[in-house]
N, C-alpha and C positions, 0 to 999 in steps of 0.2 A: 348204490351204496359206495361210499367213499374208499379210497385205497390208502395203504400206508406208505407214506412218502419220507425219505431221510433227505436232509439238506446239509450239505457240507460246504460251508462259506465262512470265511474269516472276517469278512465285513459285517459286523453286527447289524447295522442299519439295514444294509440289503438282504441279509438273512431273515431279518423281521418282515421285510416286505413280502419276500418269497413265501415265508410262512403263513402270513395273513391272506395272501391272495389264494393259497392252496387250501387253507382252513375254510374259507368261504366257499370254496368249492364242494365241502363236505369231506375232505380227505383227513386222515389223522397224519400229523406231522411231527417228527422228531428233528431236532436241530443240534448240529455239531459245530464248533468253532474252528475245527481244523481237520486235517486228513486223518490224523492219529486218532482222534475222537471219533470220527466217522467211521473208521475201520473197526473201532471197538465197538460202537453201536451196532454196525452192520452184522458182526459176528454174534452178538446177544440178541438180535431181533429178527423179524421178518418184514421184509419191505418190497413192495412192488416196484418202486421206483426210487432211484438215488439221483438226486440233482447236486452236482458238485461244481465248485469253482475250480478252475485249472490251476491257477497259481496261488498257493497257500503256503505258508511256512512249515518246514517239516516234510510232510508228506504230501505231494502234489496231487492234483485231481486225477492226472492220468496214473500215477502209481496207486491212487486209491482205488480206480476203477480195475486197474489189472489185478490188485490183490483182492479186491472185492469179488470180482467176477469168479475168482476160485472158490471164494467161500460161499457165495449165493450166486450161482450161475443163471437163476432164473430171473433175477432182478433185472430191470431195464435201467439205461443210464442217460441222462442228458448233462453235458458238460457247458458250463457258462464261464465266460472270461471277459476281461476288459482288453486282453491281448489278443484280439481275433486276427487271425491270418488264414489263408488259404491252407498253408502247410500244417498248422494246429489243427484245424478242422478235419483234414484228410487223416491226419494221425489219430484223432480221437475217434471218428469213424471206423478206422481200420482196427482199432483197439476195442471196438465193441459198443461205441456210443450209439444211442438210438438217434439222438439229434445233438445239436450244437447251437448255442444261442451267444450272442455277444453284448456286453454291457456298453453304454446303459441300456437297461430294458425297461424303458418308461411306459410302455404300454402293458398293462396286466392282461390283456386280451391275447397278445402273443405267447405269453407263459401259459394261460389257459388252454389255448389251441395245440401248443405243443404237448403239454401234458395229456389232454384228452386223446390226441391222436396216438401218442407211444402207449398209453394203457390200453385202448382199443386194438393196438396190433398185438399187445401182449396177450390180451384175452383171446385174440382170433388164433394166435399161435398155440395156446393151451388147449382150444378146443379141437383144433387139427390134430394135436399129439395124442388126444384122447381116443 
């Protein structure tokens, strides 16, 4: 059964690409145009996974993740950015991201693989905590 995924991405074309790939996998997908809208949707909904761009106007992906983890600590996070660097990857992982991907993400298989792995890990953690 598909999971509920929130995509926070300011690039409309890339957001649509992510959404299409994940819907094809059977997931329920909500989209947010920026971090502020993402935080609002996160507060109002239940999401298994949040995929967020790192650099967005207003509320950045890192700030969204930090605030979002306070609201929904059970949600998993994947950060995506065109500005990939070792430092930002380390910062994202330390802040609680389950994974980190860089743009361009031309291979939908890479996204599918990361999402499946992160959701499997979340399910395993829930099972262990029961």
